[in-house]
C-alpha positions, 0 to 999 in steps of 0.5 A: 169127077164132077158132075153139071147139069149141063153136059151134053147127052151121052154120046158114043163110046168113050174111052176105058176107065183104065185109061182114066184122065180128064176124058174118062171123068167127063164122061162119067159125069154124064153117065152120072147125070143121065142117072140122075134124071132117069131116077131109076136108071136101067141098061135099056134106059141107058143104050137109049142115051147114046151107050154100048153094053160095054159102055154101061158096064164100065161106068156103072161098075166105077160109080158104084165103086164111088158109091154113085150108084147101087146095085139091085137085084136086077143085075140091069138095073141100079138106084141112085145114091141121093146125090147130096150123100154120094158127093159129099162122101166122093169129096171127102174121098178126094180131098183124102187123097189130096192129103195123102198126097201132100203129105208124102210129096216130100218123101218121094221127092226125097226118094226120087232124087237118091235114086236120081243122084246128081242127074236128079240134083240138077233137074229137079225143082229149087231147093228153096220155095217162095210162099205166097200169102197166108193161105199158103203158109198155113197149108205148108206149115199143116202140110210139114206136121202131117207128113213129119215122120221123126220131129216137129219143132216150131217157134211161132209168133203172132203172125197172120198164117199161124193164128189164122191156124189157131183159129181154124183148129179151135172151130174143129179143124185137126189139120196141125195133126201129127203121128203119134211117135212124132217129137213136138216141141213148140215155142210161143211168143209171148205175144201170143199169150193173149189169144185163146186160141193160141192158149188152148192149142197149146194145151192140147199140145201138153195134154198129147205129151208134146214139149210146150214153152213160152219165148219173149221176142220170137223174131218170127216163125220159124217150123222144122220137120225131119231135120231135113225142112223148114219153113220161114212165116214172115206174115207178122210183117207183111199180109201178103207174107212176102218173104216167106218161104220153104226150104230143104237147102241142108245149109238153110236147114243146119242155120234155122235148126240152131236158130230154134234150138236157141230160142228153146234154151231161152224160153220158159216151160208153158207149165210154170206160166199159169193162166188165170184157172190154174191160179191156186196151184203155184208153189208152197211159200218156202221159209227164208225166202221172198214170200210168195203167193199164187199170184205173184208165182204167176207174174214173176213166171210171166214175166220170165216169158216178156209178158206186157202187164196188159196180158199178165192182167188178162191172164189172172183175170185181175187189173193192169193198175194191180199188176203194176203194183206187184211188179214193182214190189217183185222188182224191189225184193228181187233187186232186179233191174228190169221185169225180165230179170226179175223174172229169169231170176225167180226161174233160176232159183226154183220159185216158179 
């Protein structure tokens, strides 16, 4: 129901509340605005606006239930709840209902398809949905998180949709909340190590007991829930997210789940990627191996994710020149041909 001060006065009898629908909502809006204008609406005053007793009983009962009006000791007189409070409460009710509907949409669709069998497959919507724009992509990512019942696996790059979601979460949003029993695996691309909002999300995920890793070169953001729904987010490559899609086609889910497994296996545990605030908690120096200080261990852990010198410097709170010097030292003493190889060797040897 929406209230508009420009609505015409209440007129003839209207549909019963049991009919619901747009016409009934417009009727309620007109009654509510009449009550607001009256200040303290009464049955007799509402009658004068053209309502029958049946209309008054019908509309007032619904408005009281919605928190727009409140009862008084006089059964034929009511109080108007302060509109700002009442309308905010009503919007919260609607948003919760919409969120619940969105969260259960996939499950209801699956129930219907099972009930309809081949007919449902033939008549139902396509099993691949194109997503247009970062808003729609972010909405679908949040929807899949809310609707998941067993698992959420998400390999995420620095896509516009994902970074926008992380910023929303930093501002207090709960859009990416999941049920307690859901297994969550999160892989951050190393390009996100310079994004404080992404790191805050990763830290929060670890606090909740979720598994978090960092990988170098995640090709695109891909999300899978419950082994039945996947989402591919390409908004890192195009502002409008051109080519992004959601799917529940079995073959696509199977193929993309294998990609997620491969990314996970190649990723480095987030706990070994020490941030500047965690320097000092690195592994102790062990005799007979390359002598590593805390910052060297941190550099190696970050190298294993493919992080650049600039990102490493920012994470550790040192200059880029210092990082370059330590990387050369570590590569020489490890006999590594590449930076990434140095990090991988250190992880395999249990040094970080």
